[in-house]
N, C-alpha and C positions, 0 to 999 in steps of 0.2 A: 405551291403540289408541283411533283412533279407530272410528267408532258408525257412523256418521250419514258416505256415500258417494255419496248419491244428489247426481245430476248435472241441469243444465239443456242439454239440445241443439238449437240451433236451427236448426231445417227452414228450407227454402231451396225455392224456386220452379226446374223442374230445365228452367225455357225462358228467366229473369233472373235466376234469383240470391238474386231478393229474400229476406227473411224477413218479413215481415212478408207477413200470409196472413188473409183476413175467411170466420169461416163461416155459411156460405149458407145452410144448412139443420142440425135438429138435430132430426131423425130418429131415432126409438130400433138401425135396423138402419147406417141410414148417413147418414154424416157429410160434404157436402160444402163444401169451402172454395175460399175463388178466389184468387190474383194482384191486389191494386188497379194493382199497376204492367203489367201487360200482356193483363190479364184470364181468366187458363188460371184454366179451371175441373175441379177433382179431390179424384175424393175423398178421404179420409183415410189410408188404406190406401194408397193411388197415392201420398201426397206422402211418407209414412214409408218406403215400399217404393225411391220416387227418391235418397232419402234414407240408403240402407245402408252406403254407404262414410264415411261420416262417423258412424250410428249405432255403425256396426262399429269404427273407429276409438278412437272414445268407449268403450268397449266395453271393447278392449281395453289402454288406458290409464287407465281402472278398475282393471283385471281387475291392475296389475304395482304401481296400488299396495296394492291388497288382500292383493298376496302379500309387500309390502316391511312393510305392519304385520305381519301373518305370522309374516314370521322375527325379526324384530325382536320380539316381541312371546314367542313361542319360546326367542331368544339369553338372554333374559331371565328365565322361569319356567327355564329348564337352570342359570340359576349362582347365581339363589334359592336352586335345588332343592342345590345343590352347591358349594354356600357353607363353605366352611375345611373341604371335604378337601384335604389336600397331593394323592392322583394324581389328584388327575381338572383336565384345564380343561378351558375350552371356547374353543373361535375359534371 
């Protein structure tokens, strides 16, 4: 079973859809990012919020992959546990 399901999701500027973002300031509480294409400045949290649909779609895809791997692993373990029994069939 696969153990690393980490993904990288590119965040896009909500104004011009550029995926290149520059970090403006690294204050401990507030991270500001700037789009070099259109000049829009926003907080990192705002950028994540604006890309919520993209993040949700990637999460849904990853969840489906994890569930499929769990089903395969569970099926294989059941087959192994009941191997040799004539009256038990695993589908």
